[in-house]
N, CA, C and O atoms as CSV, one atom per row, in Angstrom:
chain,resi,resn,atom,element,x,y,z
A,1,MET,N,N,-57.193,-65.063,43.141
A,1,MET,CA,C,-57.503,-64.234,41.874
A,1,MET,C,C,-58.654,-65.134,41.115
A,1,MET,O,O,-58.803,-66.198,40.513
A,2,ARG,N,N,-59.366,-63.961,41.564
A,2,ARG,CA,C,-61.301,-64.604,40.543
A,2,ARG,C,C,-60.841,-64.634,38.984
A,2,ARG,O,O,-59.885,-64.310,38.280
A,3,SER,N,N,-61.991,-65.166,38.904
A,3,SER,CA,C,-62.084,-65.551,37.376
A,3,SER,C,C,-63.414,-65.020,37.191
A,3,SER,O,O,-64.429,-64.719,37.819
A,4,THR,N,N,-62.794,-65.059,35.723
A,4,THR,CA,C,-64.815,-63.689,35.227
A,4,THR,C,C,-65.470,-64.721,33.717
A,4,THR,O,O,-64.824,-65.459,32.973
A,5,LYS,N,N,-65.946,-64.612,33.711
A,5,LYS,CA,C,-66.928,-65.466,32.901
A,5,LYS,C,C,-67.211,-64.470,31.430
A,5,LYS,O,O,-67.583,-63.297,31.394
A,6,ARG,N,N,-66.901,-65.363,30.317
A,6,ARG,CA,C,-67.325,-64.118,28.797
A,6,ARG,C,C,-67.572,-65.284,27.913
A,6,ARG,O,O,-66.940,-66.315,27.683
A,7,TRP,N,N,-68.524,-64.862,27.556
A,7,TRP,CA,C,-69.571,-65.680,26.551
A,7,TRP,C,C,-69.291,-64.984,24.815
A,7,TRP,O,O,-69.511,-63.775,24.750
A,8,ASP,N,N,-68.947,-65.504,23.801
A,8,ASP,CA,C,-68.337,-65.340,22.731
A,8,ASP,C,C,-70.003,-65.422,21.530
A,8,ASP,O,O,-70.498,-66.498,21.192
A,9,VAL,N,N,-70.336,-64.610,21.275
A,9,VAL,CA,C,-71.771,-64.710,20.776
A,9,VAL,C,C,-71.663,-64.791,19.537
A,9,VAL,O,O,-71.505,-63.623,19.181
A,10,VAL,N,N,-71.641,-65.730,18.241
A,10,VAL,CA,C,-71.618,-65.515,16.863
A,10,VAL,C,C,-72.783,-65.525,16.328
A,10,VAL,O,O,-73.701,-66.280,16.646
A,11,VAL,N,N,-72.804,-64.680,15.479
A,11,VAL,CA,C,-74.083,-63.505,15.038
A,11,VAL,C,C,-74.268,-63.554,13.121
A,11,VAL,O,O,-73.743,-62.734,12.366
A,12,ARG,N,N,-75.286,-64.927,12.615
A,12,ARG,CA,C,-75.397,-64.244,11.176
A,12,ARG,C,C,-75.949,-63.814,10.877
A,12,ARG,O,O,-77.148,-63.961,11.114
A,13,MET,N,N,-75.315,-62.739,9.934
A,13,MET,CA,C,-76.032,-61.338,9.863
A,13,MET,C,C,-76.773,-61.545,8.461
A,13,MET,O,O,-76.553,-62.512,7.732
A,14,GLU,N,N,-77.448,-60.779,8.246
A,14,GLU,CA,C,-78.631,-60.871,6.768
A,14,GLU,C,C,-77.894,-61.542,5.606
A,14,GLU,O,O,-78.397,-62.395,4.874
A,15,ASN,N,N,-76.314,-60.937,5.490
A,15,ASN,CA,C,-76.209,-61.250,4.569
A,15,ASN,C,C,-74.912,-62.157,4.185
A,15,ASN,O,O,-74.086,-61.962,3.294
A,16,ASP,N,N,-75.008,-63.382,5.291
A,16,ASP,CA,C,-74.813,-64.645,5.556
A,16,ASP,C,C,-73.332,-64.660,6.423
A,16,ASP,O,O,-72.735,-65.654,6.835
A,17,SER,N,N,-72.940,-63.207,6.558
A,17,SER,CA,C,-71.407,-63.102,6.981
A,17,SER,C,C,-72.095,-63.601,8.212
A,17,SER,O,O,-73.219,-64.048,8.438
A,18,GLU,N,N,-70.477,-63.248,9.293
A,18,GLU,CA,C,-70.775,-63.949,10.684
A,18,GLU,C,C,-69.889,-62.837,11.472
A,18,GLU,O,O,-68.749,-62.402,11.303
A,19,ARG,N,N,-70.711,-62.627,12.214
A,19,ARG,CA,C,-69.588,-61.756,13.208
A,19,ARG,C,C,-70.184,-62.229,14.949
A,19,ARG,O,O,-71.225,-62.283,15.605
A,20,THR,N,N,-68.568,-62.518,15.087
A,20,THR,CA,C,-68.652,-62.719,17.007
A,20,THR,C,C,-68.496,-61.283,17.467
A,20,THR,O,O,-67.829,-60.422,16.896
A,21,LEU,N,N,-69.362,-61.113,18.827
A,21,LEU,CA,C,-69.035,-60.692,19.901
A,21,LEU,C,C,-68.960,-61.269,21.418
A,21,LEU,O,O,-69.638,-62.232,21.776
A,22,SER,N,N,-67.962,-60.498,22.364
A,22,SER,CA,C,-68.076,-61.304,23.215
A,22,SER,C,C,-68.592,-60.233,24.529
A,22,SER,O,O,-68.362,-59.024,24.507
A,23,THR,N,N,-69.347,-60.955,25.686
A,23,THR,CA,C,-70.297,-60.285,26.079
A,23,THR,C,C,-69.946,-61.061,28.237
A,23,THR,O,O,-69.911,-62.246,28.569
A,24,ALA,N,N,-69.756,-59.735,29.220
A,24,ALA,CA,C,-69.846,-60.856,30.373
A,24,ALA,C,C,-70.973,-61.075,30.962
A,24,ALA,O,O,-70.875,-61.496,32.115
A,25,GLN,N,N,-72.352,-60.877,30.410
A,25,GLN,CA,C,-73.548,-61.639,30.856
A,25,GLN,C,C,-74.241,-62.650,29.753
A,25,GLN,O,O,-74.444,-62.591,28.540
A,26,GLN,N,N,-74.500,-63.604,30.794
A,26,GLN,CA,C,-74.930,-65.040,29.936
A,26,GLN,C,C,-76.031,-64.453,29.014
A,26,GLN,O,O,-76.894,-63.789,29.588
A,27,PRO,N,N,-76.126,-64.594,27.723
A,27,PRO,CA,C,-77.010,-64.321,26.631
A,27,PRO,C,C,-78.508,-64.466,27.339
A,27,PRO,O,O,-78.453,-65.061,28.415
A,28,ALA,N,N,-79.923,-64.007,26.910
A,28,ALA,CA,C,-80.748,-64.543,27.112
A,28,ALA,C,C,-81.304,-65.263,26.198
A,28,ALA,O,O,-82.245,-66.032,26.400
A,29,TRP,N,N,-80.678,-65.032,24.975
A,29,TRP,CA,C,-81.467,-66.148,23.891
A,29,TRP,C,C,-80.788,-67.143,23.798
A,29,TRP,O,O,-80.237,-67.643,24.778
A,30,ARG,N,N,-80.700,-67.613,22.616
A,30,ARG,CA,C,-80.781,-69.214,22.540
A,30,ARG,C,C,-80.516,-69.262,20.613
A,30,ARG,O,O,-80.791,-68.425,19.753
A,31,VAL,N,N,-79.961,-70.451,20.531
A,31,VAL,CA,C,-79.697,-70.627,18.859
A,31,VAL,C,C,-80.520,-70.424,18.557
A,31,VAL,O,O,-81.438,-70.608,19.356
A,32,GLY,N,N,-80.841,-69.916,17.255
A,32,GLY,CA,C,-82.083,-69.575,16.633
A,32,GLY,C,C,-83.286,-68.867,16.753
A,32,GLY,O,O,-84.440,-69.074,16.378
A,33,ASP,N,N,-82.443,-67.549,17.673
A,33,ASP,CA,C,-83.454,-66.612,18.111
A,33,ASP,C,C,-83.026,-65.507,17.420
A,33,ASP,O,O,-81.941,-64.993,17.691
A,34,ARG,N,N,-83.744,-65.079,16.561
A,34,ARG,CA,C,-83.665,-63.517,16.086
A,34,ARG,C,C,-83.126,-61.917,16.749
A,34,ARG,O,O,-83.889,-60.999,17.050
A,35,VAL,N,N,-81.861,-61.904,16.848
A,35,VAL,CA,C,-81.427,-60.602,17.909
A,35,VAL,C,C,-81.065,-59.534,16.644
A,35,VAL,O,O,-80.815,-59.997,15.531
A,36,ARG,N,N,-81.055,-58.038,16.895
A,36,ARG,CA,C,-80.401,-57.035,16.033
A,36,ARG,C,C,-79.574,-56.526,16.803
A,36,ARG,O,O,-79.842,-56.139,17.940
A,37,LEU,N,N,-78.418,-56.469,16.234
A,37,LEU,CA,C,-77.726,-55.078,16.818
A,37,LEU,C,C,-77.447,-54.016,15.961
A,37,LEU,O,O,-77.195,-53.847,14.768
A,38,THR,N,N,-77.670,-52.893,17.697
A,38,THR,CA,C,-77.576,-52.035,17.522
A,38,THR,C,C,-76.553,-51.189,18.113
A,38,THR,O,O,-76.532,-51.189,19.343
A,39,ASN,N,N,-75.426,-50.235,17.314
A,39,ASN,CA,C,-74.658,-49.497,17.958
A,39,ASN,C,C,-73.331,-50.653,18.945
A,39,ASN,O,O,-72.615,-50.251,19.862
A,40,GLY,N,N,-73.353,-51.780,18.498
A,40,GLY,CA,C,-72.282,-52.421,19.222
A,40,GLY,C,C,-73.127,-53.503,20.189
A,40,GLY,O,O,-72.413,-54.222,20.889
A,41,VAL,N,N,-74.803,-53.716,20.311
A,41,VAL,CA,C,-75.394,-54.231,21.862
A,41,VAL,C,C,-76.508,-54.697,20.600
A,41,VAL,O,O,-77.201,-54.176,19.726
A,42,LEU,N,N,-76.088,-56.360,21.280
A,42,LEU,CA,C,-77.341,-56.966,20.984
A,42,LEU,C,C,-78.484,-57.221,21.610
A,42,LEU,O,O,-78.492,-57.585,22.786
A,43,GLN,N,N,-80.007,-56.996,20.622
A,43,GLN,CA,C,-81.090,-57.108,21.503
A,43,GLN,C,C,-81.905,-57.918,20.802
A,43,GLN,O,O,-81.959,-57.689,19.593
A,44,ALA,N,N,-82.692,-58.991,21.319
A,44,ALA,CA,C,-83.999,-59.507,20.975
A,44,ALA,C,C,-84.478,-58.677,19.952
A,44,ALA,O,O,-84.631,-57.456,19.934
A,45,GLU,N,N,-84.761,-59.826,18.817
A,45,GLU,CA,C,-86.050,-59.101,18.174
A,45,GLU,C,C,-87.128,-59.176,18.227
A,45,GLU,O,O,-87.571,-60.323,18.281
A,46,ARG,N,N,-88.147,-57.996,18.242
A,46,ARG,CA,C,-89.203,-57.961,18.589
A,46,ARG,C,C,-90.178,-58.594,17.581
A,46,ARG,O,O,-90.133,-58.188,16.420
A,47,ARG,N,N,-91.321,-59.845,18.029
A,47,ARG,CA,C,-91.841,-60.417,16.831
A,47,ARG,C,C,-93.529,-59.215,17.133
A,47,ARG,O,O,-94.089,-58.590,18.033
A,48,GLY,N,N,-93.653,-59.496,15.846
A,48,GLY,CA,C,-94.692,-58.411,15.857
A,48,GLY,C,C,-95.837,-58.912,14.604
A,48,GLY,O,O,-96.826,-58.222,14.359
């Protein structure tokens, strides 16, 4: 039996609610990084 890894990512939304998303790939961001949730996909927020 092969094992699979999943990462659960908890995101704090602008209204202070939290949302948990599960991903098969290790996230590229760390605690405190700003991300954008678009169509159920997390993306690093561009700094400008």
